[in-house]
C-alpha positions in Angstrom: 9.9 10.6 9.6 12.9 12.1 7.9 13.0 12.8 4.2 9.3 13.9 4.0 9.7 17.6 4.4 7.7 19.3 1.7 5.4 16.4 1.0 2.3 18.1 2.3 2.8 21.0 -0.2 4.1 18.9 -3.1 3.1 19.9 -6.6 5.2 17.3 -8.4 2.4 16.1 -10.6 -1.1 17.0 -11.8 -2.8 15.1 -9.0 -1.9 17.9 -6.6 -4.5 20.2 -8.2 -7.4 17.9 -7.4 -6.5 16.7 -3.9 -8.1 17.7 -0.6 -5.1 16.3 1.3 -1.8 14.6 0.8 -2.2 11.1 2.3 1.2 10.4 3.7 0.9 7.3 5.8 0.3 6.2 9.3 1.6 3.7 11.8 4.7 3.0 13.9 8.2 3.4 12.5 9.0 0.0 14.0 6.0 -1.7 12.5 5.6 -5.5 12.1 4.3 -5.0 8.5 4.5 -2.3 5.9 1.3 -2.1 3.8 1.6 -0.3 0.5 -1.4 0.4 -1.7 -1.7 2.2 -5.0 -3.3 5.5 -4.2 -5.8 7.2 -1.8 -9.5 6.9 -2.4 -12.2 9.4 -1.6 -12.3 8.5 2.1 -8.6 8.8 2.4 -8.4 12.0 0.5 -11.0 13.5 2.8 -9.5 12.2 6.1 -5.8 12.2 5.2 -5.1 8.7 6.3 -4.7 5.6 4.1 -7.0 2.6 4.0 -9.8 4.0 6.1 -12.7 3.3 3.7 -14.4 0.0 2.8 -11.1 -1.4 1.4 -9.3 -0.7 4.6 -12.1 -2.3 6.7 -11.8 -5.4 4.6 -8.0 -5.5 4.6 -7.7 -5.0 8.4 -10.5 -7.5 9.0 -8.5 -10.1 7.0 -5.2 -9.1 8.6 -6.9 -9.6 12.0 -7.6 -13.2 11.1 -3.8 -13.8 10.8 -3.0 -11.9 14.0 -2.1 -8.5 12.8 -3.8 -5.2 13.9 -3.8 -1.9 12.1 -1.7 -0.5 15.0 1.1 -3.1 14.2 1.3 -1.9 10.6 2.7 1.1 8.8 0.2 1.9 6.0 0.9 4.1 3.0 0.4 4.3 -0.8 2.7 4.5 -3.8 1.0 7.8 -4.9 0.1 10.2 -2.1 -2.8 12.1 -3.8 -6.1 10.7 -5.1 -6.3 10.2 -8.8 -9.6 11.5 -10.4 -12.4 9.1 -10.1 -10.1 6.6 -8.4 -8.4 5.7 -11.7 -5.1 3.8 -11.7 -2.1 6.1 -11.1 -0.2 6.8 -14.3 3.5 6.1 -14.7 4.5 9.8 -14.4 2.5 10.1 -11.2 4.2 7.1 -9.7 7.6 8.5 -10.7 6.8 11.9 -9.2 6.0 10.2 -5.8 8.7 7.6 -5.9 11.2 9.6 -3.8 8.5 10.1 -1.1 7.9 6.3 -0.9 11.6 5.6 -0.8 12.0 8.1 2.1 9.3 6.4 4.0 10.7 2.9 3.5 14.2 4.1 4.5 12.8 5.5 7.7 11.0 2.3 8.7 12.4 -0.8 10.4 13.0 -4.0 8.6 9.4 -5.1 8.4 8.2 -7.2 5.5 6.2 -5.6 2.7 2.6 -6.2 1.6 2.0 -4.7 -1.9 -1.6 -4.3 -2.8 -2.5 -4.0 -6.4 -0.4 -4.0 -9.6 1.0 -0.5 -9.2 2.3 -1.3 -5.7 3.6 -4.7 -6.9 5.5 -3.2 -9.8 6.9 -0.3 -7.8 8.0 -2.3 -4.7 9.3 -5.4 -6.4 10.5 -4.0 -9.8 8.6 -6.5 -11.9 6.5 -6.5 -15.0 4.6 -9.6 -14.1 0.9 -9.5 -13.3 -0.8 -10.0 -9.9 -2.1 -13.4 -10.8 1.4 -14.8 -11.3 3.0 -12.9 -8.4 0.4 -13.2 -5.6 1.2 -15.3 -2.7 4.9 -15.8 -3.5 7.6 -14.5 -1.2 9.5 -11.8 -3.1 12.6 -9.8 -2.5 12.8 -6.0 -2.5 16.4 -5.0 -1.6 16.9 -6.2 2.0 13.2 -6.7 2.6 11.0 -9.6 1.8 7.3 -9.5 1.1 4.3 -10.5 -1.0 1.8 -8.9 -3.3 -1.9 -9.6 -3.6 -5.0 -8.2 -5.0 -6.0 -4.8 -3.7 -9.0 -5.0 -1.3 -11.0 -2.8 -3.6 -10.7 -5.6 -6.2 -11.9 -8.1 -3.6 -14.9 -5.8 -3.0 -15.7 -5.7 -6.7 -14.6 -9.2 -7.6 -16.5 -11.2 -5.1 -15.7 -14.2 -3.0 -13.0 -15.7 -5.3 -10.8 -12.6 -5.1 -11.5 -12.1 -1.4 -10.5 -15.8 -0.8 -7.3 -15.3 -2.8 -6.4 -12.1 -0.7 -7.1 -14.0 2.5 -4.9 -16.9 1.3 -2.1 -14.5 0.4 -2.3 -12.9 3.9 -1.8 -16.3 5.4 1.5 -16.7 3.5 2.4 -13.2 4.6 1.8 -14.1 8.3 4.8 -16.5 8.1 7.1 -13.6 7.3 5.9 -11.3 10.1 7.7 -11.6 13.5 5.5 -12.0 16.5 
């Protein structure tokens, strides 16, 4: 993908010092859906691919229920390096990675967006609203449409209520995704 030269050696923020790998993204450039999370977790940092841990298993299980496979999705994160102890990425870290995410989005087809978690929601859809008020609504991000929902890690921690909300939101998302 163009525009990503230098990403693997990026030292744009303090997260670079603690990473094992830069987690760029994976999936087809002509994906049916673009999934954007907040930041890599421990499994992703170790393996170099986003959403491969428990959160990814939950996410792609739920996406499978609405007819989407991982192979049909391009998967990435706002921040490309794991924050210490999986903390929320800081504003400066998001800014430091913004041009990388922009380059990824420019290189991908017109697929709809799925923003997972508040950091992704705010970065993709330029909003200050919280997840509870944004989730499940179709939003506009430039020429793309999409939705935001709870991060699957929140569903793992928050129990059935959060998992059901995530599943409900993915049902709305399915109406935006071309067969």
